C-alpha positions as CSV (number, residue, x, y, z in Angstrom):
1,M,-15.8,10.0,3.7
2,T,-19.0,8.8,2.2
3,G,-21.6,6.9,4.2
4,G,-19.1,6.2,7.0
5,L,-16.6,4.5,4.6
6,L,-13.2,5.7,3.5
7,S,-13.0,6.9,-0.1
8,E,-10.4,5.6,-2.4
9,E,-8.2,8.6,-1.7
10,H,-8.6,8.3,2.1
11,T,-7.8,4.5,1.9
12,A,-4.7,5.2,-0.1
13,K,-3.6,7.9,2.4
14,T,-4.3,5.7,5.4
15,I,-2.3,2.8,4.0
16,S,0.6,5.1,3.0
17,L,0.8,6.6,6.5
18,A,0.7,3.3,8.2
19,L,3.4,1.8,5.9
20,S,5.7,4.7,6.1
21,G,5.3,5.0,9.9
22,I,5.7,1.3,10.7
23,I,8.4,0.5,8.2
24,G,10.2,3.8,9.1
25,Y,10.2,2.8,12.7
26,Y,10.9,-0.9,12.6
27,G,13.0,-0.7,9.5
28,R,15.7,1.0,11.5
29,A,16.2,-2.0,13.8
30,A,15.2,-4.9,11.5
31,I,15.8,-5.9,8.0
32,I,12.7,-5.9,5.8
33,T,13.2,-8.4,3.0
34,W,11.5,-8.6,-0.3
35,E,9.5,-11.5,1.0
36,D,8.3,-9.4,3.9
37,A,7.3,-6.6,1.5
38,V,5.4,-9.1,-0.7
39,K,3.4,-10.2,2.4
40,I,2.6,-6.6,3.3
41,E,1.5,-6.0,-0.3
42,E,-0.7,-9.1,-0.3
43,A,-2.5,-7.5,2.7
44,R,-2.9,-4.2,0.9
45,V,-4.4,-5.9,-2.2
46,E,-6.8,-7.8,0.1
47,V,-8.0,-4.5,1.6
48,L,-8.4,-2.8,-1.8
49,R,-10.2,-5.9,-3.1
50,S,-12.6,-6.0,-0.1
51,K,-13.5,-2.4,-0.6
52,G,-14.1,-3.0,-4.3
53,I,-11.4,-0.5,-5.4
54,T,-9.5,-3.0,-7.4
55,N,-9.4,-6.8,-8.1
56,G,-5.6,-6.6,-7.6
57,K,-4.7,-7.7,-11.2
58,P,-2.8,-6.4,-13.0
59,R,-0.7,-4.8,-10.3
60,A,-0.2,-1.7,-12.5
61,A,-3.8,-0.8,-11.4
62,I,-2.4,-0.4,-7.9
63,Y,1.1,1.0,-8.4
64,G,0.7,2.8,-11.8
65,D,0.6,6.6,-12.1
66,R,-2.7,8.3,-11.5
67,Q,-3.7,8.0,-15.2
68,S,-3.4,4.2,-15.2
69,G,-3.5,3.3,-11.5
70,L,-3.9,4.2,-7.9
71,Q,-0.3,5.5,-7.4
72,H,0.4,3.4,-4.3
73,E,4.1,3.0,-3.3
74,H,5.3,-0.6,-2.8
75,A,6.3,-1.5,0.7
76,Y,9.8,-2.4,-0.5
77,A,10.2,1.2,-1.7
78,Y,9.5,2.4,1.8
79,A,12.0,-0.1,3.3
80,T,14.8,0.9,1.0
81,R,14.7,4.6,1.6
82,D,17.5,6.4,3.4
């Protein structure tokens, strides 16, 4: 943390843990559709945008490998895991 704010890496880890935990728990009892995942991702982009990490376009900046992006995993990927 720098200056009381989460770094890019800490923000990514926080989002990842929240998504995997919440989707892992609720996904067992409810269907998470593509539309649900898109809404979740819109919220993620808004957080990243508000922190100045990315403007959210192109999406490769969020989901691309570390050389070209932030390496975030899409919510639908969490929802479709076994």
